[in-house]
C-alpha positions as a LaTeX table, in Angstrom:
\begin{tabular}{lrrr}
\hline
Residue & $x$ (\AA) & $y$ (\AA) & $z$ (\AA) \\
\hline
Met1 & 140.18 & 117.76 & 148.84 \\
Pro2 & 142.26 & 117.99 & 145.63 \\
Gly3 & 140.67 & 116.17 & 142.73 \\
Gln4 & 137.42 & 115.72 & 144.62 \\
Val5 & 134.49 & 115.02 & 142.35 \\
Gln6 & 131.40 & 117.20 & 142.58 \\
Ile7 & 128.11 & 115.90 & 141.26 \\
Val8 & 125.65 & 118.18 & 139.48 \\
Thr9 & 122.28 & 116.48 & 139.21 \\
Thr10 & 120.29 & 116.58 & 136.02 \\
Thr11 & 116.58 & 117.02 & 135.63 \\
Arg12 & 116.15 & 113.53 & 134.25 \\
Met13 & 113.90 & 111.37 & 136.38 \\
Ala14 & 114.34 & 107.62 & 136.61 \\
Val15 & 111.71 & 105.74 & 134.65 \\
Ala16 & 109.53 & 103.35 & 136.64 \\
Ile17 & 109.54 & 99.86 & 135.15 \\
Ala18 & 107.59 & 96.74 & 135.78 \\
Val19 & 110.52 & 94.86 & 137.26 \\
Ala20 & 111.35 & 97.48 & 139.90 \\
Thr21 & 112.11 & 95.75 & 143.17 \\
Ser22 & 111.67 & 98.51 & 145.69 \\
Gly23 & 108.68 & 100.66 & 146.53 \\
Ser24 & 110.70 & 102.99 & 148.72 \\
Ile25 & 110.43 & 106.73 & 148.27 \\
Ala26 & 113.54 & 108.28 & 146.72 \\
Pro27 & 115.61 & 110.41 & 149.12 \\
Ala28 & 115.82 & 114.16 & 148.76 \\
Met29 & 117.85 & 115.21 & 145.72 \\
Ala30 & 120.54 & 116.74 & 147.93 \\
Asp31 & 120.97 & 113.43 & 149.74 \\
Gln32 & 121.29 & 111.58 & 146.46 \\
Gln33 & 123.83 & 114.15 & 145.27 \\
Thr34 & 125.89 & 113.63 & 148.43 \\
Ala35 & 125.74 & 109.85 & 148.15 \\
Leu36 & 126.82 & 109.81 & 144.51 \\
Ala37 & 129.67 & 112.24 & 145.19 \\
Ala38 & 130.94 & 110.09 & 148.06 \\
Met39 & 130.83 & 106.98 & 145.88 \\
Ala40 & 132.70 & 108.70 & 143.05 \\
Asn41 & 135.39 & 110.20 & 145.27 \\
Leu42 & 136.03 & 107.03 & 147.22 \\
Cys43 & 136.08 & 104.67 & 144.29 \\
Ala44 & 138.16 & 106.79 & 141.91 \\
Glu45 & 140.87 & 107.73 & 144.42 \\
Gly46 & 141.92 & 104.48 & 146.09 \\
Pro47 & 143.71 & 102.72 & 147.60 \\
Met48 & 141.76 & 102.78 & 150.83 \\
Thr49 & 141.09 & 100.69 & 153.91 \\
Leu50 & 137.86 & 98.95 & 154.81 \\
Asp51 & 137.34 & 101.47 & 157.59 \\
Asp52 & 137.90 & 104.35 & 155.13 \\
Ala53 & 135.20 & 102.99 & 152.85 \\
Lys54 & 132.71 & 102.37 & 155.64 \\
Ala55 & 133.25 & 105.81 & 157.16 \\
Ala56 & 133.10 & 107.79 & 153.90 \\
Leu57 & 130.04 & 106.04 & 152.55 \\
Gly58 & 128.27 & 105.88 & 155.91 \\
Ala59 & 128.68 & 109.63 & 156.37 \\
Ala60 & 126.98 & 110.18 & 153.00 \\
Gly61 & 123.96 & 108.04 & 153.83 \\
Trp62 & 124.99 & 104.65 & 152.45 \\
Val63 & 123.95 & 101.73 & 154.63 \\
Gln64 & 126.29 & 98.77 & 154.90 \\
Thr65 & 124.65 & 95.37 & 154.63 \\
Gln66 & 125.85 & 91.82 & 155.15 \\
Asp67 & 123.46 & 90.54 & 152.47 \\
Pro68 & 125.74 & 88.82 & 149.90 \\
Gln69 & 123.27 & 89.60 & 147.11 \\
Val70 & 124.08 & 93.31 & 147.44 \\
Val71 & 127.66 & 92.49 & 146.41 \\
Phe72 & 126.65 & 89.88 & 143.83 \\
Asn73 & 123.91 & 91.84 & 142.05 \\
Pro74 & 126.04 & 94.81 & 140.91 \\
Leu75 & 128.69 & 92.44 & 139.58 \\
Arg76 & 126.28 & 90.44 & 137.49 \\
Ala77 & 124.61 & 93.66 & 136.31 \\
Ala78 & 128.03 & 94.86 & 135.11 \\
Val79 & 128.88 & 91.64 & 133.28 \\
Phe80 & 125.41 & 91.48 & 131.73 \\
Ser81 & 125.62 & 95.11 & 130.56 \\
Phe82 & 129.23 & 95.37 & 129.42 \\
Gln83 & 129.31 & 91.96 & 127.71 \\
Phe84 & 125.75 & 92.02 & 126.39 \\
Arg85 & 124.88 & 90.07 & 123.24 \\
Ser86 & 121.64 & 91.27 & 121.70 \\
Glu87 & 121.48 & 88.19 & 119.47 \\
Asp88 & 121.73 & 85.82 & 122.44 \\
Val89 & 120.27 & 87.32 & 125.59 \\
Gly90 & 120.17 & 83.91 & 127.25 \\
Tyr91 & 123.93 & 83.60 & 126.97 \\
Ser92 & 124.33 & 87.12 & 128.35 \\
Leu93 & 122.35 & 86.15 & 131.43 \\
Leu94 & 124.20 & 82.88 & 132.06 \\
Asn95 & 127.56 & 84.53 & 131.46 \\
Ala96 & 126.70 & 87.23 & 134.00 \\
Glu97 & 125.77 & 84.65 & 136.63 \\
Phe98 & 128.89 & 82.57 & 136.02 \\
Met99 & 131.36 & 85.45 & 135.85 \\
Ala100 & 130.01 & 87.23 & 138.94 \\
Ala101 & 130.18 & 84.01 & 140.93 \\
Ser102 & 133.71 & 83.36 & 139.66 \\
Ile103 & 134.92 & 86.85 & 140.59 \\
Leu104 & 133.66 & 86.43 & 144.13 \\
Gly105 & 134.34 & 82.75 & 144.68 \\
Asn106 & 137.21 & 81.63 & 142.51 \\
Ser107 & 139.46 & 84.67 & 142.21 \\
Ala108 & 142.08 & 86.37 & 144.34 \\
Leu109 & 139.44 & 88.31 & 146.23 \\
Gly110 & 139.25 & 87.63 & 149.94 \\
Pro111 & 136.06 & 87.40 & 152.03 \\
Asn112 & 135.88 & 91.09 & 152.98 \\
Gln113 & 134.00 & 92.54 & 150.02 \\
Leu114 & 131.65 & 95.34 & 151.05 \\
Gly115 & 128.01 & 95.86 & 150.13 \\
Phe116 & 126.02 & 99.07 & 150.62 \\
Thr117 & 122.56 & 100.32 & 149.75 \\
Phe118 & 121.17 & 103.80 & 149.24 \\
Ser119 & 117.46 & 103.87 & 148.44 \\
Asp120 & 117.15 & 101.66 & 145.31 \\
Val121 & 120.90 & 101.55 & 144.63 \\
Gln122 & 123.11 & 98.54 & 145.41 \\
Leu123 & 126.87 & 99.17 & 145.65 \\
Ala124 & 129.72 & 96.67 & 145.82 \\
Val125 & 133.11 & 97.95 & 146.99 \\
Leu126 & 135.65 & 95.35 & 145.95 \\
Ala127 & 139.34 & 94.44 & 146.28 \\
Val128 & 140.04 & 96.96 & 149.06 \\
Glu129 & 142.35 & 94.71 & 151.07 \\
Glu130 & 143.93 & 93.54 & 147.83 \\
Arg131 & 144.93 & 97.20 & 147.22 \\
Lys132 & 143.19 & 97.28 & 143.83 \\
Pro133 & 139.82 & 98.79 & 144.75 \\
Tyr134 & 136.96 & 99.25 & 142.37 \\
Cys135 & 133.24 & 99.79 & 142.81 \\
Val136 & 130.16 & 98.64 & 140.94 \\
Ala137 & 126.70 & 100.07 & 141.49 \\
Thr138 & 123.33 & 99.17 & 139.99 \\
Gly139 & 120.08 & 101.05 & 140.34 \\
Pro140 & 117.78 & 103.57 & 138.65 \\
Ala141 & 118.91 & 105.80 & 135.79 \\
Ala142 & 119.53 & 108.66 & 138.22 \\
Ile143 & 122.85 & 107.09 & 139.25 \\
Leu144 & 124.21 & 108.10 & 135.85 \\
Asp145 & 124.30 & 111.68 & 137.17 \\
Val146 & 127.74 & 110.74 & 138.44 \\
Ser147 & 128.92 & 110.92 & 134.82 \\
Val148 & 128.84 & 114.74 & 134.68 \\
Gln149 & 132.39 & 114.81 & 136.07 \\
Val150 & 133.70 & 112.09 & 133.76 \\
Ser151 & 136.21 & 113.22 & 131.14 \\
Gly152 & 136.43 & 111.71 & 127.69 \\
Leu153 & 133.02 & 110.08 & 128.05 \\
Glu154 & 131.98 & 108.33 & 124.87 \\
Glu155 & 129.70 & 105.54 & 123.76 \\
Thr156 & 131.60 & 102.33 & 123.21 \\
Gly157 & 128.64 & 100.07 & 122.61 \\
Gln158 & 125.07 & 100.66 & 121.51 \\
Thr159 & 122.19 & 98.35 & 120.75 \\
Asn160 & 118.47 & 98.95 & 120.98 \\
Leu161 & 118.62 & 97.27 & 124.40 \\
Val162 & 121.85 & 98.39 & 126.11 \\
Arg163 & 123.94 & 101.57 & 125.79 \\
Val164 & 127.52 & 101.52 & 127.16 \\
Arg165 & 129.82 & 104.52 & 127.77 \\
Lys166 & 133.38 & 104.79 & 129.08 \\
Gly167 & 135.67 & 107.57 & 130.23 \\
Ser168 & 137.93 & 108.72 & 133.07 \\
Leu169 & 137.01 & 109.89 & 136.56 \\
Gly170 & 139.95 & 111.67 & 138.18 \\
Glu171 & 142.83 & 109.24 & 137.78 \\
Gly172 & 140.48 & 106.28 & 137.72 \\
Gly173 & 138.43 & 104.56 & 135.05 \\
Tyr174 & 134.70 & 104.91 & 134.52 \\
Ala175 & 132.09 & 102.88 & 132.65 \\
Asp176 & 128.32 & 102.95 & 132.70 \\
Ala177 & 125.44 & 101.21 & 131.00 \\
Leu178 & 121.75 & 101.93 & 130.56 \\
Ile179 & 119.53 & 98.91 & 130.01 \\
Asp180 & 116.04 & 98.95 & 128.50 \\
Leu181 & 114.69 & 96.39 & 130.94 \\
Gln182 & 111.13 & 96.54 & 129.68 \\
Ala183 & 112.22 & 95.89 & 126.10 \\
Ile184 & 114.31 & 92.91 & 127.20 \\
Leu185 & 111.37 & 91.51 & 129.11 \\
Ser186 & 109.27 & 91.75 & 125.96 \\
Leu187 & 111.72 & 89.88 & 123.73 \\
Asp188 & 110.74 & 86.93 & 121.60 \\
Pro189 & 111.55 & 83.78 & 123.63 \\
Asp190 & 113.70 & 82.57 & 120.72 \\
Leu191 & 116.25 & 85.23 & 121.63 \\
Leu192 & 116.65 & 83.63 & 125.04 \\
Lys193 & 118.30 & 80.53 & 123.58 \\
Thr194 & 121.95 & 79.99 & 124.37 \\
Thr195 & 124.10 & 79.26 & 121.36 \\
Glu196 & 127.25 & 78.48 & 123.37 \\
Val197 & 125.76 & 76.62 & 126.32 \\
Ser198 & 124.32 & 73.40 & 125.02 \\
Gly199 & 120.99 & 72.21 & 126.35 \\
Ile200 & 120.08 & 75.32 & 128.34 \\
Met201 & 117.04 & 77.47 & 127.59 \\
Ile202 & 116.33 & 80.60 & 129.58 \\
Thr203 & 112.61 & 80.96 & 130.25 \\
Pro204 & 110.87 & 84.37 & 130.40 \\
Glu205 & 110.32 & 83.72 & 134.11 \\
Met206 & 114.05 & 83.21 & 134.68 \\
Leu207 & 114.82 & 86.38 & 132.76 \\
Ala208 & 112.28 & 88.40 & 134.78 \\
Glu209 & 113.74 & 87.11 & 138.05 \\
Phe210 & 117.25 & 88.05 & 136.93 \\
Leu211 & 116.26 & 91.55 & 135.83 \\
Ser212 & 114.34 & 92.16 & 139.05 \\
Ser213 & 117.63 & 91.91 & 140.97 \\
Ile214 & 119.45 & 94.62 & 139.01 \\
Gly215 & 118.70 & 98.20 & 137.99 \\
Glu216 & 118.27 & 99.89 & 134.64 \\
Ala217 & 121.66 & 101.59 & 135.10 \\
Thr218 & 125.07 & 100.25 & 136.09 \\
Val219 & 128.18 & 102.24 & 137.00 \\
Gln220 & 131.69 & 100.85 & 137.45 \\
Ile221 & 134.48 & 103.05 & 138.83 \\
Thr222 & 138.00 & 101.62 & 138.90 \\
Ser223 & 140.79 & 103.18 & 140.95 \\
Lys224 & 144.17 & 104.10 & 139.46 \\
Ala225 & 145.79 & 101.33 & 141.53 \\
Ala226 & 143.44 & 98.74 & 140.01 \\
Leu227 & 144.01 & 100.05 & 136.48 \\
Gln228 & 147.79 & 99.80 & 136.94 \\
Gly229 & 147.60 & 96.42 & 138.63 \\
Asn230 & 149.63 & 97.70 & 141.58 \\
\hline
\end{tabular}
């Protein structure tokens, strides 16, 4: 297919962390390669239909789920990563929860937002029926292998806790983030205060629960139609 993205895996292995939520054995590297390629091709090309998305991802090993958390978790991982404030991690967490809930519940999105899993990866395929599709995935660092076909990839944000990069994938947009989950878990509780949300203190237990629902890496791929607003 013209413009189809091919994924070349790297030798980097995902780092096991204390907040990992799944004990499942990773699929064979070839299967992971196929799954990532299908995600990249589908999400960058758009527009698509719901059946297109289900068929393309299903053929590559993705499993559709009706669990709403599989749609919610990638969104809050993206907001947390791309709007991260190292000086106020508590605000970053609350902002991620609020914005993800707003995107799904109070926006122009309809009820048919798709969720898929592949091993430890959670994938949300959004705004398909609205003709502005984009995808957000969260999981282990290995999902960043999709970036080998990204053009113009550059770091746009860097702290000692979160690294953010952006570029182009085909005619679509690409962004990824790598989070040092273990370092965030080890933060001084004073950094969990919220300077803009009066009266709310994030406890270490709340932070651990939040981080256990996302992965150390987040990828967002936005179709050309979504970028143009058409």
